[in-house]
C-alpha positions as CSV (number, residue, x, y, z in Angstrom):
1,M,16.2,-67.6,2.6
2,N,15.6,-66.7,6.2
3,K,12.3,-65.0,5.3
4,I,11.2,-68.0,3.2
5,L,12.1,-70.3,6.1
6,Q,10.2,-68.2,8.5
7,L,7.1,-68.2,6.3
8,T,7.4,-72.0,5.8
9,I,7.5,-72.5,9.6
10,L,4.5,-70.2,10.2
11,L,2.5,-72.1,7.5
12,L,3.3,-75.4,9.0
13,L,2.3,-74.2,12.4
14,F,-1.0,-72.8,11.0
15,V,-1.8,-76.1,9.2
16,T,-0.9,-78.1,12.2
17,G,-3.0,-76.0,14.5
18,C,-6.0,-76.3,12.1
19,K,-5.6,-80.1,11.9
20,A,-5.4,-80.3,15.7
21,Q,-8.6,-78.2,16.0
22,S,-10.3,-80.3,13.4
23,D,-9.2,-83.6,15.2
24,K,-10.7,-82.1,18.4
25,T,-14.1,-81.4,16.8
26,D,-14.1,-84.8,15.2
27,L,-14.5,-86.2,18.7
28,L,-17.7,-84.3,19.1
29,R,-18.8,-85.2,15.6
30,N,-18.3,-88.9,16.4
31,K,-20.3,-88.5,19.6
32,I,-23.2,-86.9,17.7
33,E,-23.1,-89.5,15.0
34,Q,-23.3,-92.2,17.7
35,I,-26.5,-90.5,19.2
36,L,-28.1,-90.5,15.7
37,S,-27.0,-94.0,14.6
38,D,-30.2,-95.7,15.7
39,K,-32.7,-93.0,15.1
40,N,-35.2,-93.1,12.2
41,A,-35.1,-89.4,11.4
42,V,-33.2,-86.9,9.4
43,V,-31.3,-84.6,11.7
44,G,-29.4,-81.4,10.9
45,V,-26.9,-79.9,13.3
46,S,-24.7,-76.8,13.3
47,I,-22.5,-75.9,16.2
48,I,-20.1,-72.8,16.4
49,G,-17.8,-72.2,19.4
50,N,-17.6,-68.6,20.6
51,N,-14.1,-68.3,19.1
52,G,-15.8,-68.7,15.7
53,R,-13.3,-71.3,14.7
54,D,-14.7,-74.5,16.2
55,T,-17.5,-75.3,13.7
56,L,-19.3,-78.6,13.1
57,S,-22.2,-79.4,11.0
58,I,-24.2,-82.5,9.9
59,N,-26.6,-81.9,7.0
60,G,-25.7,-78.3,7.6
61,D,-26.8,-77.1,4.2
62,K,-30.0,-79.0,4.0
63,R,-33.3,-77.1,4.1
64,F,-35.5,-77.9,7.2
65,P,-39.0,-76.5,8.0
66,M,-38.6,-73.9,10.8
67,Q,-42.2,-74.0,12.2
68,S,-42.1,-71.6,15.3
69,V,-38.3,-71.0,15.0
70,F,-39.3,-68.2,12.6
71,K,-40.7,-66.2,15.5
72,F,-37.1,-65.5,16.4
73,H,-36.6,-63.9,13.0
74,I,-39.9,-62.0,13.2
75,A,-39.0,-60.4,16.5
76,L,-35.7,-59.2,15.0
77,A,-37.5,-57.7,12.0
78,V,-40.0,-55.9,14.4
79,L,-37.2,-54.6,16.6
80,S,-35.4,-53.2,13.5
81,E,-38.5,-51.2,12.7
82,I,-38.6,-50.0,16.3
83,D,-34.9,-48.9,16.0
84,K,-35.9,-46.9,12.9
85,G,-38.5,-45.1,14.9
86,K,-41.4,-46.5,12.8
87,L,-42.8,-48.4,15.9
88,S,-42.3,-48.3,19.6
89,L,-41.9,-51.1,22.2
90,H,-44.6,-49.3,24.3
91,Q,-46.9,-48.8,21.4
92,K,-50.4,-50.3,22.1
93,V,-52.1,-52.6,19.7
94,E,-55.8,-53.4,19.8
95,I,-56.6,-57.1,19.3
96,S,-60.3,-57.9,18.7
97,K,-61.9,-61.2,19.4
98,D,-61.9,-61.8,15.7
99,D,-58.1,-61.4,15.6
100,L,-57.6,-64.3,17.9
101,L,-56.6,-67.5,16.3
102,P,-58.9,-70.6,16.8
103,K,-58.6,-73.0,19.7
104,D,-56.6,-75.5,17.6
105,F,-53.7,-72.9,17.5
106,W,-51.3,-72.6,20.4
107,S,-52.0,-69.2,21.9
108,P,-51.6,-68.4,25.6
109,L,-52.6,-64.8,24.8
110,R,-56.0,-66.0,23.5
111,D,-56.5,-68.3,26.4
112,E,-55.8,-65.5,28.9
113,N,-57.8,-62.9,26.9
114,P,-60.7,-64.7,25.2
115,N,-62.3,-61.4,24.2
116,G,-59.1,-59.8,23.0
117,G,-57.6,-56.6,24.5
118,T,-54.9,-54.0,24.2
119,F,-51.2,-55.0,24.2
120,T,-47.9,-53.2,23.8
121,I,-45.6,-54.5,21.1
122,E,-43.2,-55.4,23.9
123,R,-45.8,-57.8,25.3
124,L,-46.6,-59.2,21.9
125,I,-42.9,-60.0,21.3
126,Q,-42.7,-61.7,24.7
127,Y,-45.8,-63.7,24.0
128,S,-44.5,-64.7,20.5
129,V,-40.9,-65.5,21.4
130,S,-40.9,-66.6,25.1
131,H,-44.2,-68.4,24.8
132,S,-44.4,-69.2,21.1
133,D,-47.8,-67.6,20.8
134,N,-49.3,-67.9,17.4
135,T,-51.8,-65.0,17.6
136,A,-49.1,-62.6,18.7
137,C,-46.9,-63.9,16.0
138,D,-49.3,-63.1,13.2
139,I,-50.2,-59.7,14.6
140,L,-46.5,-58.7,14.7
141,I,-46.1,-59.8,11.1
142,R,-49.0,-57.6,10.1
143,L,-47.5,-54.6,11.9
144,I,-44.5,-54.6,9.6
145,G,-45.9,-56.1,6.4
146,T,-45.9,-59.7,5.3
147,P,-43.8,-62.9,5.9
148,K,-41.7,-61.8,3.0
149,T,-40.9,-58.5,4.9
150,V,-39.3,-60.7,7.5
151,E,-37.5,-62.8,5.0
152,G,-36.2,-59.6,3.3
153,Y,-34.9,-58.2,6.5
154,I,-32.9,-61.3,7.4
155,K,-31.4,-61.6,3.9
156,K,-30.5,-58.0,3.9
157,S,-28.7,-58.6,7.3
158,G,-26.5,-61.2,5.5
159,I,-28.3,-64.6,5.9
160,N,-29.3,-66.0,2.5
161,D,-30.4,-69.5,3.2
162,I,-33.8,-68.8,4.5
163,Q,-37.4,-68.5,3.1
164,I,-40.5,-67.3,5.0
165,T,-43.6,-67.6,2.9
166,F,-46.5,-68.1,5.4
167,N,-47.6,-66.7,8.7
168,E,-48.8,-69.2,11.4
169,E,-52.4,-69.2,10.3
170,E,-51.5,-69.9,6.7
171,M,-48.7,-72.3,7.5
172,Q,-51.1,-74.6,9.5
173,K,-53.8,-74.7,6.9
174,R,-52.0,-77.5,5.0
175,W,-49.2,-79.8,6.2
176,E,-47.1,-79.1,3.1
177,N,-47.1,-75.3,3.8
178,M,-44.5,-75.6,6.6
179,F,-41.9,-76.7,4.0
180,Q,-42.2,-73.2,2.5
181,N,-40.8,-71.7,5.7
182,W,-37.3,-73.1,5.9
183,T,-33.7,-72.4,6.8
184,T,-30.6,-74.5,7.1
185,P,-28.8,-75.5,10.3
186,K,-25.7,-73.5,9.3
187,A,-27.8,-70.4,8.5
188,A,-29.7,-70.7,11.8
189,S,-26.4,-70.8,13.8
190,Q,-25.0,-67.9,11.6
191,T,-28.1,-65.9,12.5
192,L,-27.6,-66.5,16.1
193,K,-23.9,-65.5,15.9
194,L,-24.6,-62.4,13.7
195,F,-27.3,-60.9,16.0
196,Y,-25.6,-61.9,19.3
197,E,-22.1,-60.4,18.2
198,N,-24.1,-57.4,16.7
199,K,-20.9,-56.1,15.2
200,N,-22.7,-54.0,12.6
201,N,-25.1,-52.6,15.2
202,L,-28.1,-54.4,13.6
203,L,-29.9,-53.7,16.8
204,S,-29.7,-50.8,19.2
205,K,-28.5,-51.6,22.7
206,S,-32.0,-51.4,24.2
207,S,-33.5,-53.7,21.5
208,Y,-30.5,-56.1,21.7
209,D,-30.9,-56.4,25.5
210,F,-34.6,-56.9,25.3
211,F,-34.3,-59.4,22.5
212,W,-31.8,-61.7,24.2
213,K,-33.6,-61.4,27.6
214,T,-36.8,-62.6,25.9
215,N,-35.1,-65.5,24.4
216,I,-33.6,-66.5,27.8
217,E,-37.0,-66.4,29.2
218,T,-38.4,-69.0,26.8
219,T,-40.8,-71.3,28.5
220,T,-41.3,-73.8,25.6
221,A,-39.4,-77.0,24.7
222,L,-37.4,-77.0,27.9
223,G,-36.6,-80.7,27.3
224,R,-34.5,-79.9,24.1
225,I,-31.3,-77.8,24.2
226,R,-32.1,-77.0,27.9
227,G,-33.0,-80.5,28.8
228,Q,-29.8,-82.2,30.2
229,L,-27.8,-79.1,30.8
230,P,-27.0,-78.1,34.5
231,K,-29.9,-75.9,35.9
232,E,-27.5,-73.0,36.4
233,I,-26.6,-72.8,32.7
234,I,-28.2,-69.9,30.9
235,V,-29.7,-70.8,27.5
236,A,-31.2,-68.2,25.0
237,H,-33.3,-70.3,22.6
238,K,-36.2,-70.7,20.3
239,S,-38.0,-73.9,19.4
240,G,-40.4,-75.1,16.7
241,S,-42.7,-78.1,16.4
242,S,-45.0,-79.6,13.8
243,G,-46.8,-82.2,15.8
244,T,-47.4,-85.6,14.3
245,N,-49.0,-86.1,10.8
246,K,-52.2,-88.0,11.5
247,E,-52.0,-89.8,8.2
248,T,-48.3,-90.9,8.1
249,G,-47.3,-90.8,11.8
250,I,-44.3,-88.7,10.9
251,M,-43.1,-85.6,12.7
252,D,-41.5,-83.2,10.2
253,A,-40.3,-80.5,12.5
254,V,-38.8,-80.7,16.0
255,N,-36.3,-77.9,16.3
256,N,-34.3,-75.8,18.7
257,I,-31.7,-73.1,18.1
258,G,-29.9,-71.2,20.8
259,I,-26.8,-70.0,22.7
260,A,-25.7,-71.9,25.7
261,F,-23.5,-69.9,28.1
262,L,-20.8,-71.8,29.9
263,P,-19.5,-71.4,33.5
264,D,-16.3,-69.9,32.3
265,G,-18.0,-67.0,30.4
266,K,-17.7,-68.7,27.0
267,Y,-20.6,-69.9,25.0
268,F,-21.5,-71.9,22.0
269,Y,-24.2,-71.5,19.2
270,I,-26.2,-74.7,18.5
271,S,-29.0,-75.4,16.0
272,V,-30.7,-78.8,15.8
273,F,-33.5,-79.6,13.3
274,V,-35.3,-83.0,13.2
275,T,-37.5,-83.9,10.3
276,K,-39.0,-87.0,8.6
277,S,-38.9,-88.6,12.1
278,H,-40.7,-91.9,12.8
279,E,-39.6,-91.6,16.5
280,N,-42.0,-90.4,19.2
281,S,-42.0,-86.9,20.7
282,K,-40.0,-87.8,23.7
283,T,-37.3,-89.4,21.6
284,N,-37.1,-86.4,19.2
285,D,-36.7,-84.0,22.1
286,R,-34.0,-86.4,23.6
287,I,-32.1,-86.3,20.3
288,I,-31.7,-82.5,20.7
289,A,-31.0,-82.8,24.4
290,D,-28.3,-85.5,23.9
291,I,-26.6,-83.4,21.2
292,A,-26.6,-80.3,23.4
293,K,-25.3,-82.2,26.3
294,A,-22.5,-83.7,24.3
295,T,-21.6,-80.2,23.1
296,Y,-21.6,-78.8,26.6
297,D,-19.4,-81.7,27.8
298,F,-17.1,-81.2,24.9
299,Y,-16.5,-77.5,25.5
300,T,-16.4,-77.7,29.3
301,K,-13.8,-80.5,29.2
302,T,-11.6,-79.3,26.2
303,D,-12.1,-75.6,25.9
304,K,-9.7,-74.6,28.7
């Protein structure tokens, strides 16, 4: 009887603890739902605390177009090939003028090198991730195969809810194409967690350090996750944007996924995807910024 009583007490303590944790995250959920209440957009959110237990999602299993968020996954796939010895960070790649994407594609690499040039893979990853460069992105994909090569690598690593069908050039040919490159908010946060924890040594130490440094150095979409957080907070993140459909006036992808590192050394994973939005660009960015700030406030005030 003593053992049964002990097990009963332990079970009650566990259930009570789980309920208290759920009640706590419900405060954050309510805040986020308040932020979204007057927005004419479909928003997906996934948040994971660094203890792995505090999880929250809204439309977490819904498929959202990634747009440039997939450059995060492409870099991981390329670094995996480097770790296998098939490529090298310092390997040089010739890019001709014909390889450069046209002016209507975002490409700092092209703007800085209008006649092409020679670039290391390290530099191409920096262009693609930190500056969301479309030319560098498509060159990196070609180095390892096709968009499906990237999808296959991510799925083999343990993330199933993802599809990568097109590179940047193909994706931007037709508005509908972006919906063939999708993931879910939950899968995005799990990808962040999987590769940051790196428990299965998916990346070597050198690739791991380089990859996360490159995400911390991101210069795009600083008004989203990064937008309302204190300046001293470090954020490793990747964004994606579709622009506005000229025919419908709708924005179908305003995204940001990342890790925010708190003053006490803890951190949280956050993925926010906005689609079918009738709001303007500023409001869409603000949705993500407000959610990130609410999450930061939640963890800094309650995670003691």
